[in-house]
C-alpha positions in Angstrom: -16.8 -23.5 -2.5 -16.2 -21.1 0.6 -12.4 -21.1 0.0 -13.5 -20.3 -3.4 -15.4 -17.1 -2.6 -13.0 -16.2 -0.6 -10.7 -16.3 -2.8 -12.4 -14.3 -5.1 -13.5 -11.9 -2.2 -8.9 -11.7 -2.3 -8.5 -11.0 -5.4 -11.3 -8.1 -6.1 -10.3 -6.3 -2.9 -6.1 -6.5 -4.0 -6.9 -5.2 -7.4 -9.1 -2.3 -5.5 -6.0 -1.6 -3.5 -3.8 -0.9 -6.5 -6.3 0.3 -8.4 -6.3 3.6 -4.8 -2.0 2.6 -5.1 -2.1 3.9 -8.8 -4.5 6.5 -8.7 -3.1 8.0 -5.8 0.1 8.4 -7.4 -1.2 10.3 -10.0 -3.2 12.2 -7.9 0.2 13.4 -6.2 1.0 14.8 -9.7 -2.7 17.0 -9.8 -1.8 18.4 -6.7 1.9 19.0 -7.3 0.6 22.1 -10.1 -1.2 23.5 -7.1 2.2 23.7 -4.8 4.9 24.6 -7.4 4.5 27.7 -7.7 4.6 28.5 -3.8 7.5 26.1 -3.8 9.1 28.3 -6.3 8.3 31.5 -4.3 9.1 30.1 -1.1 12.3 28.1 -1.5 13.0 29.0 -5.4 14.0 27.6 -8.5 16.0 24.6 -7.2 14.0 22.9 -5.2 10.9 24.1 -7.5 13.0 22.3 -10.3 13.7 19.5 -8.4 10.1 19.2 -7.2 8.4 19.1 -11.1 11.1 16.6 -12.0 9.8 14.4 -9.1 6.0 15.3 -10.3 7.0 14.3 -13.6 8.9 10.8 -12.7 5.3 9.5 -11.1 3.8 10.6 -14.4 6.0 7.6 -15.5 5.9 5.7 -12.1 1.8 5.4 -12.5 1.4 4.5 -16.0 4.0 1.9 -15.8 2.4 0.3 -12.6 -1.1 0.8 -13.9 -0.1 -1.4 -17.0 2.1 -3.9 -15.0 -0.8 -4.5 -12.7 -3.5 -4.5 -15.1 -5.4 -1.8 -13.3 -6.0 0.9 -16.0 -9.7 2.7 -14.9 -10.8 4.9 -17.1 -11.2 7.4 -14.5 -7.5 7.0 -14.0 -7.0 7.6 -17.4 -9.0 10.8 -17.3 -7.0 12.3 -14.0 -3.8 11.4 -15.9 -4.1 13.2 -19.0 -5.9 16.2 -16.8 -3.2 16.3 -14.7 -0.9 16.3 -17.2 -2.2 18.9 -19.0 -2.4 21.2 -15.9 1.2 20.4 -15.1 
């Protein structure tokens, strides 16, 4: 009984860590919308273009990870769509 309870707790903790990882990647893109203009102003269009490409790549990565790890959440989908629209 104790081993089963510990196993359930570890599984729940792993799921939480996976959700945090995926939502953190989404949050990076959301923050990217705020920093892309200062990057363009201070570093120029090439650096801003590369940063924008990296931020767009996070959109692909977080979606794939969420589906692969089976950690889709309402908050994550909301954050993803809001950051897509803001970017």
